C-alpha positions in Angstrom: -16.3 8.0 2.1 -19.5 9.0 0.6 -19.1 11.0 -2.6 -15.5 10.2 -3.1 -14.3 8.3 -6.1 -10.7 7.2 -6.2 -8.5 6.7 -9.3 -5.9 4.8 -7.4 -3.6 5.0 -4.4 0.0 6.2 -4.3 1.9 5.4 -1.1 5.4 6.6 -0.5 7.6 5.4 2.4 11.2 6.0 3.4 11.6 4.3 6.7 10.4 1.2 8.6 7.8 3.3 10.5 6.4 5.0 7.4 6.1 1.6 5.7 4.3 0.2 8.7 2.0 3.3 8.5 1.3 2.7 4.8 0.7 -1.0 5.5 -1.8 -0.3 8.3 -3.6 2.3 6.2 -4.0 0.0 3.2 -5.1 -3.0 5.4 -7.6 -0.8 7.3 -9.1 0.5 4.0 -9.3 -3.0 2.6 -10.8 -4.5 5.7 -13.4 -1.7 5.8 -14.1 -2.4 2.1 -14.7 -6.0 2.7 -17.0 -5.4 5.7 -19.3 -2.9 3.8 -22.5 -4.2 2.4 -22.6 -1.9 -0.7 -21.1 -3.1 -4.0 -18.8 -0.1 -4.5 -15.4 -0.7 -2.8 -13.0 2.2 -2.4 -9.8 0.4 -3.4 -10.9 -2.8 -5.0 -9.8 -3.0 -8.6 -7.9 0.3 -8.5 -4.1 0.6 -9.0 -2.0 0.9 -5.9 1.6 2.1 -6.1 4.0 1.5 -3.2 7.1 3.6 -3.6 10.3 3.7 -1.6 11.2 7.4 -1.3 14.7 8.8 -1.0 16.2 8.7 2.5 19.7 10.1 2.6 20.2 8.8 6.2 19.5 5.1 5.3 22.5 2.8 4.8 22.6 0.0 2.2 21.4 -2.7 4.7 18.3 -0.6 5.7 17.5 0.2 2.0 17.6 -3.5 1.3 15.3 -4.3 4.1 12.9 -1.5 3.1 12.9 -2.8 -0.5 12.2 -6.3 0.6 9.4 -5.4 3.0 7.8 -3.1 0.4 7.9 -5.9 -2.2 6.3 -8.3 0.4 3.5 -5.8 1.0 2.9 -5.3 -2.8 2.9 -9.1 -3.3 0.4 -9.6 -0.5 -1.9 -6.9 -1.8 -1.8 -8.6 -5.2 -2.5 -12.0 -3.8 -4.9 -11.3 -0.9 -6.8 -8.2 -2.1 -6.5 -8.7 -5.9 -5.3 -5.2 -6.3 -3.1 -4.0 -9.2 -0.1 -3.1 -7.0 3.3 -2.0 -8.2 6.5 -1.5 -6.2 8.5 1.5 -7.5 
């Protein structure tokens, strides 16, 4: 993304499919960053927020699963990619 400078990444999900989309997008961005030869990485060192959005159709069990999977994603980003990632 020549010419783009990011201040961070804000990802909102409210279903399993949207969380999977967020996960694929972040993983793709990070993989591309790691494969590039230049020093500037698009997401490396920038804050990432992973946020569970309101879903009025989700029951308590689904919300618990979404929270857990979102937390796992945030933890993995912290450990594997060394990103400053928060789950909101």
